[in-house]
C-alpha positions in Angstrom: 0.0 0.0 0.0 1.4 3.4 -1.0 1.7 6.3 1.2 -1.4 8.6 1.3 0.7 11.7 1.6 2.8 11.1 -1.4 2.9 14.0 -3.8 2.6 11.3 -6.5 -1.2 11.2 -5.4 -1.5 14.9 -6.1 1.7 16.0 -8.1 0.3 19.5 -8.6 0.2 20.1 -4.7 2.7 22.8 -3.8 5.4 22.0 -1.4 4.4 24.9 0.8 0.7 23.7 1.0 2.0 20.1 1.9 3.6 21.6 5.0 0.4 23.2 6.2 -2.2 21.5 8.5 -4.2 19.0 6.4 -7.4 19.8 8.5 -8.2 23.1 10.2 -11.2 24.1 12.3 -11.8 27.7 12.8 -14.1 29.0 15.5 -16.5 26.0 15.1 -19.9 26.3 16.8 -22.6 23.8 16.9 -25.8 23.5 19.0 -28.6 21.1 19.3 -31.6 23.1 20.5 -30.6 24.8 23.6 -27.4 22.8 24.2 -24.2 24.2 22.9 -21.9 21.3 22.0 -19.0 23.0 20.2 -18.3 26.7 21.3 -15.7 28.3 19.1 -13.3 25.4 18.6 -10.2 26.2 16.7 -7.8 23.4 16.0 -5.2 22.5 13.3 -4.3 18.9 12.6 -0.7 18.4 11.1 -0.2 15.9 8.3 1.3 12.6 9.1 0.9 13.2 12.8 -1.5 11.6 15.4 -3.8 14.0 17.4 -5.7 12.5 20.3 -8.9 14.2 21.4 -10.0 13.6 24.9 -12.7 14.8 27.3 -15.8 13.7 29.2 -18.9 12.4 27.5 -20.9 15.2 25.9 -18.1 17.6 25.4 -18.2 17.5 21.6 -15.6 15.0 20.6 -17.6 12.8 18.2 -19.7 15.9 17.0 -16.3 17.3 15.9 -15.4 14.3 14.0 -18.6 14.4 12.2 -17.8 18.0 11.2 -14.6 16.9 9.9 -16.1 14.2 7.6 -19.0 16.4 6.6 -21.7 14.5 8.3 -22.7 17.7 10.1 -22.5 21.4 9.2 -21.4 24.0 11.7 -23.8 26.7 12.9 -20.8 29.1 12.6 -17.1 28.9 11.9 -15.3 26.9 9.1 -13.8 23.6 8.2 -10.8 23.3 5.8 -9.3 20.3 4.2 -6.1 20.5 2.5 -6.5 24.3 2.2 -10.1 24.1 0.8 -13.1 25.3 2.8 -15.3 22.2 2.9 -18.2 23.0 5.4 -20.2 24.8 2.5 -19.7 22.1 -0.1 -22.5 20.3 -1.8 -22.7 16.4 -1.1 -21.5 15.9 -4.8 -18.3 17.8 -4.0 -17.9 16.3 -0.6 -17.8 12.7 -2.2 -14.1 12.6 -3.4 -12.9 14.2 -0.2 -14.7 11.6 1.9 -12.7 8.9 0.0 -9.6 10.6 1.3 -10.7 10.2 4.9 -11.1 6.7 6.6 -13.3 6.2 9.7 -13.0 3.5 12.2 -16.3 3.3 14.1 -16.5 2.7 17.7 -18.2 -0.6 17.5 -16.4 -1.6 14.1 -19.8 -1.6 12.3 -18.9 -4.7 10.1 -21.7 -6.1 8.0 -22.6 -9.4 9.7 -23.7 -11.3 6.6 -20.4 -10.4 4.7 -17.1 -12.2 5.1 -13.9 -10.3 6.1 -13.0 -9.9 2.5 -16.4 -8.7 1.5 -16.4 -6.2 4.3 -13.0 -4.9 3.3 -14.0 -4.9 -0.4 -17.1 -2.9 0.1 -15.6 0.7 -0.2 -13.8 -0.6 -3.3 -17.0 -1.7 -4.9 -18.9 1.5 -4.0 -16.2 4.2 -5.0 -13.9 2.6 -7.5 -13.9 0.9 -10.9 -11.2 -1.5 -10.0 -11.3 -5.0 -11.6 -11.9 -8.0 -9.4 -8.3 -8.9 -9.5 -7.3 -5.4 -8.5 -9.7 -5.4 -5.7 -8.3 -8.6 -4.4 -4.8 -7.2 -4.3 -6.1 -4.1 -2.4 -8.0 -6.3 0.1 -4.8 -8.4 0.8 -2.7 -5.2 1.1 -5.0 -3.9 3.6 -5.4 -7.0 5.6 -1.6 -7.5 5.6 -1.3 -4.0 7.2 -3.5 -5.1 10.1 -2.1 -8.7 10.4 -5.3 -10.3 9.3 -4.2 -12.2 6.2 -5.8 -15.7 6.2 -9.0 -14.6 7.7 -10.6 -13.6 4.4 -13.5 -16.1 4.5 -14.5 -15.7 8.2 -17.7 -13.9 9.2 -17.5 -11.2 11.9 -19.3 -13.5 14.5 -16.2 -15.9 14.1 -13.7 -13.0 15.1 -12.7 -11.8 18.6 -13.3 -8.1 19.4 -9.7 -7.2 18.6 -9.9 -8.9 15.2 -13.2 -7.2 14.2 -11.4 -3.9 15.1 -8.4 -4.8 12.8 -10.9 -5.8 10.0 -12.8 -2.5 10.4 -9.4 -0.7 10.2 -8.5 -2.6 7.1 -11.8 -1.4 5.5 -11.0 2.2 6.7 -7.6 2.2 4.8 -8.5 0.1 1.8 -9.0 3.3 -0.3 -5.7 4.5 0.9 -6.8 7.6 2.7 -4.6 10.4 3.8 -6.5 10.8 7.1 -8.1 8.2 9.4 -10.6 9.2 12.2 -10.9 6.8 15.2 -14.0 7.0 17.4 -13.0 5.2 20.6 -10.8 2.5 19.0 -10.0 0.6 22.1 -13.5 0.5 23.6 -14.4 -3.0 24.8 -10.9 -4.4 24.4 -8.7 -5.9 27.0 -5.3 -4.2 27.6 -3.4 -6.6 25.3 -5.8 -6.1 22.3 -5.9 -2.5 23.0 -2.1 -2.2 22.8 -2.4 -4.1 19.5 -4.7 -1.4 18.1 -2.5 1.3 19.4 0.4 -0.3 17.5 -1.6 -0.3 14.3 -2.3 3.5 14.8 1.5 4.1 15.1 2.2 1.7 12.2 -0.1 3.6 9.8 1.5 6.9 10.8 5.1 5.7 10.6 4.8 3.5 7.4 2.1 5.1 5.3 2.3 8.6 6.5 -1.4 8.6 7.6 -2.7 11.5 9.6 -4.6 9.9 12.7 -7.2 11.8 14.6 -8.2 9.6 17.6 -11.2 10.2 20.0 -10.7 8.2 23.2 -11.4 8.1 27.0 -8.5 5.6 27.4 -5.6 7.7 28.8 -3.1 4.8 28.5 -3.9 4.4 24.8 -3.9 8.2 24.3 -0.4 8.6 25.7 1.0 5.8 23.8 -0.1 7.2 20.3 -0.3 10.9 20.6 1.9 13.3 19.0 -0.4 16.0 20.1 -3.2 15.8 22.7 -6.3 18.0 23.0 -8.6 18.3 25.9 -12.2 19.4 25.1 -14.3 20.5 28.0 -17.9 21.9 27.6 -17.3 22.4 23.9 -14.2 24.3 24.1 -10.4 23.5 23.9 -9.2 23.5 27.5 -5.6 22.4 26.9 -3.5 21.1 23.9 0.0 20.0 23.4 2.2 17.1 24.7 1.0 15.1 27.8 3.5 16.9 29.8 1.9 20.1 28.8 -1.6 18.9 29.7 -0.2 17.6 33.1 1.2 21.2 33.8 -2.2 22.7 33.0 -3.6 24.8 35.9 -7.3 24.2 35.0 -8.6 21.9 37.8 -11.0 20.3 35.2 -8.0 19.1 33.1 -6.4 17.6 36.2 -9.5 15.9 37.4 -10.0 14.2 34.0 -6.3 13.1 33.9 -6.3 11.9 37.4 -9.8 10.3 37.4 -11.0 12.5 40.1 -14.9 12.7 40.3 -16.5 16.2 40.8 -20.2 16.3 41.3 -20.4 19.8 39.9 -18.6 19.1 36.8 -20.6 15.9 36.2 -23.8 17.9 36.6 -22.5 20.4 34.0 -22.3 17.7 31.2 -25.2 16.3 29.4 -25.2 12.6 29.4 -28.8 12.0 28.7 -29.9 9.5 26.0 -30.1 12.4 23.6 -26.4 13.3 24.1 -25.3 14.8 20.8 -21.7 13.3 21.4 -23.1 9.8 21.2 -22.0 7.9 18.1 -25.6 6.5 17.7 -27.0 10.1 17.1 -27.5 11.0 13.4 
């Protein structure tokens, strides 16, 4: 599998632009009814780096991912991809950009009735005109990256939780995206399998030049993979930088999150109702 950031993929791309953030959010605002979910979020995501987004439930993490991939439009502010403002694009113009962005769903979201190979092949059938032989090669390449060669004919029910995550990641990278978004990639996994997924995140950045954006509550995983960490609190960026920077932050809410300290007032300030717009099940 070739690197998603090669200039060969876009030979007309200026070198100066290649050095700029691949994704940029400017003063992003989003509300659902009276609830403000994103409140002026400004962030830049460097190419071929891993940025981890942390924060309590309801702080806007998954909603932010949906803005990056165009599933939600902001009430105010702007989203830029590769220097192009994308939050105002039509669905037709969003199509090719979405093919540049892979998404690993929290619960893997594999098709139960499809084999491993068919699940990984699905984006190729939907978005490319590759021949069957070309698709087979792409499937093998993606499964090799996630160490799942030999499992092509198994169904999701025949896989462990960690194996399903690996197959879902193979599906996310089979179109050779430049960016991969991860929504709680280690949820439900034991520490050994979680470490395996973290290793794949690092591998994608190191060997394929993929830009990773990881939403997680798993502090061990976050520290293992992050080049940059961002703490979202009540829809705003409370802290960002290295983990050393976050640990030195004087905001008590940041320290409470990092240390696992429960604060009743902070808990009552977040919305964790069934209609929580940060939930991955909310459209």
